[in-house]
Biotite code that builds the C-alpha atoms (Angstrom):
import biotite.structure as struc

atoms = struc.array([
    struc.Atom([112.959, 112.957, 129.823], chain_id="A", res_id=1, res_name="MET", atom_name="CA", element="C"),
    struc.Atom([110.706, 112.142, 126.903], chain_id="A", res_id=2, res_name="THR", atom_name="CA", element="C"),
    struc.Atom([106.976, 112.576, 127.265], chain_id="A", res_id=3, res_name="ILE", atom_name="CA", element="C"),
    struc.Atom([105.208, 109.710, 125.560], chain_id="A", res_id=4, res_name="THR", atom_name="CA", element="C"),
    struc.Atom([101.685, 110.465, 124.359], chain_id="A", res_id=5, res_name="PRO", atom_name="CA", element="C"),
    struc.Atom([98.930, 108.127, 125.467], chain_id="A", res_id=6, res_name="THR", atom_name="CA", element="C"),
    struc.Atom([97.085, 105.994, 122.898], chain_id="A", res_id=7, res_name="PRO", atom_name="CA", element="C"),
    struc.Atom([94.075, 108.311, 123.234], chain_id="A", res_id=8, res_name="SER", atom_name="CA", element="C"),
    struc.Atom([96.216, 111.371, 122.516], chain_id="A", res_id=9, res_name="GLU", atom_name="CA", element="C"),
    struc.Atom([97.740, 109.697, 119.466], chain_id="A", res_id=10, res_name="LEU", atom_name="CA", element="C"),
    struc.Atom([94.317, 108.749, 118.143], chain_id="A", res_id=11, res_name="LEU", atom_name="CA", element="C"),
    struc.Atom([92.887, 112.225, 118.780], chain_id="A", res_id=12, res_name="ASP", atom_name="CA", element="C"),
    struc.Atom([95.851, 113.839, 117.017], chain_id="A", res_id=13, res_name="THR", atom_name="CA", element="C"),
    struc.Atom([95.593, 111.459, 114.074], chain_id="A", res_id=14, res_name="SER", atom_name="CA", element="C"),
    struc.Atom([91.860, 112.069, 113.714], chain_id="A", res_id=15, res_name="ILE", atom_name="CA", element="C"),
    struc.Atom([92.375, 115.844, 113.743], chain_id="A", res_id=16, res_name="ALA", atom_name="CA", element="C"),
    struc.Atom([95.214, 115.636, 111.219], chain_id="A", res_id=17, res_name="GLN", atom_name="CA", element="C"),
    struc.Atom([93.139, 113.509, 108.837], chain_id="A", res_id=18, res_name="LEU", atom_name="CA", element="C"),
    struc.Atom([90.075, 115.729, 109.108], chain_id="A", res_id=19, res_name="ARG", atom_name="CA", element="C"),
    struc.Atom([92.012, 118.745, 107.803], chain_id="A", res_id=20, res_name="THR", atom_name="CA", element="C"),
    struc.Atom([92.814, 117.393, 104.313], chain_id="A", res_id=21, res_name="PRO", atom_name="CA", element="C"),
    struc.Atom([89.419, 115.663, 104.185], chain_id="A", res_id=22, res_name="ALA", atom_name="CA", element="C"),
    struc.Atom([87.668, 118.991, 104.781], chain_id="A", res_id=23, res_name="ALA", atom_name="CA", element="C"),
    struc.Atom([89.811, 120.636, 102.113], chain_id="A", res_id=24, res_name="PHE", atom_name="CA", element="C"),
    struc.Atom([89.030, 117.916, 99.557], chain_id="A", res_id=25, res_name="LEU", atom_name="CA", element="C"),
    struc.Atom([85.329, 118.001, 100.422], chain_id="A", res_id=26, res_name="ARG", atom_name="CA", element="C"),
    struc.Atom([85.279, 121.775, 99.913], chain_id="A", res_id=27, res_name="GLU", atom_name="CA", element="C"),
    struc.Atom([87.160, 121.553, 96.621], chain_id="A", res_id=28, res_name="GLN", atom_name="CA", element="C"),
    struc.Atom([84.876, 118.826, 95.326], chain_id="A", res_id=29, res_name="LEU", atom_name="CA", element="C"),
    struc.Atom([81.890, 120.963, 96.300], chain_id="A", res_id=30, res_name="GLY", atom_name="CA", element="C"),
    struc.Atom([83.272, 123.696, 94.060], chain_id="A", res_id=31, res_name="HIS", atom_name="CA", element="C"),
    struc.Atom([84.030, 121.386, 91.142], chain_id="A", res_id=32, res_name="ARG", atom_name="CA", element="C"),
    struc.Atom([85.106, 123.011, 87.981], chain_id="A", res_id=33, res_name="MET", atom_name="CA", element="C"),
    struc.Atom([81.920, 122.470, 86.033], chain_id="A", res_id=34, res_name="GLU", atom_name="CA", element="C"),
    struc.Atom([82.391, 121.713, 82.368], chain_id="A", res_id=35, res_name="GLY", atom_name="CA", element="C"),
    struc.Atom([86.098, 120.962, 82.605], chain_id="A", res_id=36, res_name="MET", atom_name="CA", element="C"),
    struc.Atom([86.293, 117.412, 81.306], chain_id="A", res_id=37, res_name="THR", atom_name="CA", element="C"),
    struc.Atom([90.088, 117.503, 81.353], chain_id="A", res_id=38, res_name="SER", atom_name="CA", element="C"),
    struc.Atom([89.929, 117.496, 85.157], chain_id="A", res_id=39, res_name="CYS", atom_name="CA", element="C"),
    struc.Atom([87.767, 114.385, 85.482], chain_id="A", res_id=40, res_name="SER", atom_name="CA", element="C"),
    struc.Atom([90.753, 112.152, 86.365], chain_id="A", res_id=41, res_name="ALA", atom_name="CA", element="C"),
    struc.Atom([91.856, 114.603, 89.057], chain_id="A", res_id=42, res_name="GLN", atom_name="CA", element="C"),
    struc.Atom([88.319, 114.820, 90.442], chain_id="A", res_id=43, res_name="ILE", atom_name="CA", element="C"),
    struc.Atom([88.117, 111.028, 90.606], chain_id="A", res_id=44, res_name="ALA", atom_name="CA", element="C"),
    struc.Atom([91.482, 110.914, 92.409], chain_id="A", res_id=45, res_name="ALA", atom_name="CA", element="C"),
    struc.Atom([90.264, 113.537, 94.896], chain_id="A", res_id=46, res_name="CYS", atom_name="CA", element="C"),
    struc.Atom([87.084, 111.554, 95.531], chain_id="A", res_id=47, res_name="ARG", atom_name="CA", element="C"),
    struc.Atom([89.131, 108.418, 96.129], chain_id="A", res_id=48, res_name="GLU", atom_name="CA", element="C"),
    struc.Atom([91.471, 110.262, 98.511], chain_id="A", res_id=49, res_name="ALA", atom_name="CA", element="C"),
    struc.Atom([88.504, 111.741, 100.380], chain_id="A", res_id=50, res_name="LEU", atom_name="CA", element="C"),
    struc.Atom([86.967, 108.287, 100.685], chain_id="A", res_id=51, res_name="GLY", atom_name="CA", element="C"),
    struc.Atom([90.195, 106.823, 102.044], chain_id="A", res_id=52, res_name="ALA", atom_name="CA", element="C"),
    struc.Atom([90.598, 109.658, 104.562], chain_id="A", res_id=53, res_name="LEU", atom_name="CA", element="C"),
    struc.Atom([86.975, 109.293, 105.658], chain_id="A", res_id=54, res_name="SER", atom_name="CA", element="C"),
    struc.Atom([87.417, 105.564, 106.257], chain_id="A", res_id=55, res_name="VAL", atom_name="CA", element="C"),
    struc.Atom([90.576, 106.177, 108.270], chain_id="A", res_id=56, res_name="LEU", atom_name="CA", element="C"),
    struc.Atom([88.814, 108.751, 110.453], chain_id="A", res_id=57, res_name="VAL", atom_name="CA", element="C"),
    struc.Atom([85.931, 106.343, 111.127], chain_id="A", res_id=58, res_name="VAL", atom_name="CA", element="C"),
    struc.Atom([88.343, 103.522, 112.007], chain_id="A", res_id=59, res_name="ARG", atom_name="CA", element="C"),
    struc.Atom([90.344, 105.732, 114.346], chain_id="A", res_id=60, res_name="LEU", atom_name="CA", element="C"),
    struc.Atom([87.172, 106.963, 116.024], chain_id="A", res_id=61, res_name="GLN", atom_name="CA", element="C"),
    struc.Atom([86.078, 103.357, 116.524], chain_id="A", res_id=62, res_name="ALA", atom_name="CA", element="C"),
    struc.Atom([89.469, 102.526, 118.031], chain_id="A", res_id=63, res_name="ALA", atom_name="CA", element="C"),
    struc.Atom([89.221, 105.574, 120.276], chain_id="A", res_id=64, res_name="ARG", atom_name="CA", element="C"),
    struc.Atom([85.880, 104.613, 121.873], chain_id="A", res_id=65, res_name="GLU", atom_name="CA", element="C"),
    struc.Atom([87.147, 101.704, 124.019], chain_id="A", res_id=66, res_name="PRO", atom_name="CA", element="C"),
    struc.Atom([89.993, 103.878, 125.316], chain_id="A", res_id=67, res_name="LEU", atom_name="CA", element="C"),
    struc.Atom([87.614, 106.425, 126.785], chain_id="A", res_id=68, res_name="ALA", atom_name="CA", element="C"),
    struc.Atom([86.994, 104.228, 129.820], chain_id="A", res_id=69, res_name="GLY", atom_name="CA", element="C"),
    struc.Atom([89.966, 101.872, 129.676], chain_id="A", res_id=70, res_name="ALA", atom_name="CA", element="C"),
    struc.Atom([92.228, 103.796, 132.023], chain_id="A", res_id=71, res_name="GLY", atom_name="CA", element="C"),
    struc.Atom([94.767, 104.530, 129.302], chain_id="A", res_id=72, res_name="GLU", atom_name="CA", element="C"),
    struc.Atom([96.767, 101.347, 129.770], chain_id="A", res_id=73, res_name="SER", atom_name="CA", element="C"),
    struc.Atom([99.450, 100.828, 127.160], chain_id="A", res_id=74, res_name="GLU", atom_name="CA", element="C"),
    struc.Atom([97.437, 98.619, 124.797], chain_id="A", res_id=75, res_name="HIS", atom_name="CA", element="C"),
    struc.Atom([93.954, 98.850, 126.282], chain_id="A", res_id=76, res_name="ALA", atom_name="CA", element="C"),
    struc.Atom([91.217, 98.794, 123.688], chain_id="A", res_id=77, res_name="GLY", atom_name="CA", element="C"),
    struc.Atom([93.528, 98.774, 120.694], chain_id="A", res_id=78, res_name="LEU", atom_name="CA", element="C"),
    struc.Atom([92.602, 96.187, 118.081], chain_id="A", res_id=79, res_name="PRO", atom_name="CA", element="C"),
    struc.Atom([95.159, 93.532, 117.320], chain_id="A", res_id=80, res_name="SER", atom_name="CA", element="C"),
    struc.Atom([96.527, 93.392, 113.816], chain_id="A", res_id=81, res_name="ARG", atom_name="CA", element="C"),
    struc.Atom([94.346, 90.333, 113.202], chain_id="A", res_id=82, res_name="TYR", atom_name="CA", element="C"),
    struc.Atom([91.147, 92.088, 114.266], chain_id="A", res_id=83, res_name="ASP", atom_name="CA", element="C"),
    struc.Atom([91.424, 94.960, 111.791], chain_id="A", res_id=84, res_name="ARG", atom_name="CA", element="C"),
    struc.Atom([88.834, 95.120, 109.028], chain_id="A", res_id=85, res_name="PRO", atom_name="CA", element="C"),
    struc.Atom([90.246, 94.377, 105.607], chain_id="A", res_id=86, res_name="ARG", atom_name="CA", element="C"),
    struc.Atom([90.153, 96.933, 102.847], chain_id="A", res_id=87, res_name="ALA", atom_name="CA", element="C"),
    struc.Atom([87.461, 96.098, 100.338], chain_id="A", res_id=88, res_name="SER", atom_name="CA", element="C"),
    struc.Atom([88.830, 98.338, 97.637], chain_id="A", res_id=89, res_name="GLY", atom_name="CA", element="C"),
    struc.Atom([85.594, 100.292, 97.431], chain_id="A", res_id=90, res_name="THR", atom_name="CA", element="C"),
    struc.Atom([85.424, 104.035, 97.772], chain_id="A", res_id=91, res_name="VAL", atom_name="CA", element="C"),
    struc.Atom([83.586, 105.400, 100.804], chain_id="A", res_id=92, res_name="PHE", atom_name="CA", element="C"),
    struc.Atom([81.171, 108.148, 99.802], chain_id="A", res_id=93, res_name="GLU", atom_name="CA", element="C"),
    struc.Atom([80.529, 110.451, 102.804], chain_id="A", res_id=94, res_name="PRO", atom_name="CA", element="C"),
])
């Protein structure tokens, strides 16, 4: 017998898994290698990755809220694919 996680459990797990690399990137960016201009492309890539992770966490948290009182039905509170916000291409600065 396979135990299928509920939508809330999947969202909680996803949020936790995304927070781990986001925290690591945030810490690394806080300890930037000052004066190392050769790393500027890598720092920009880390900032972009952190922004993308932060946006994903916020979206998953927003999707999680309706499930808190929805009785955990199979699709309760989950946005349809047409309701999802579109990516603007901008970097989210936490």
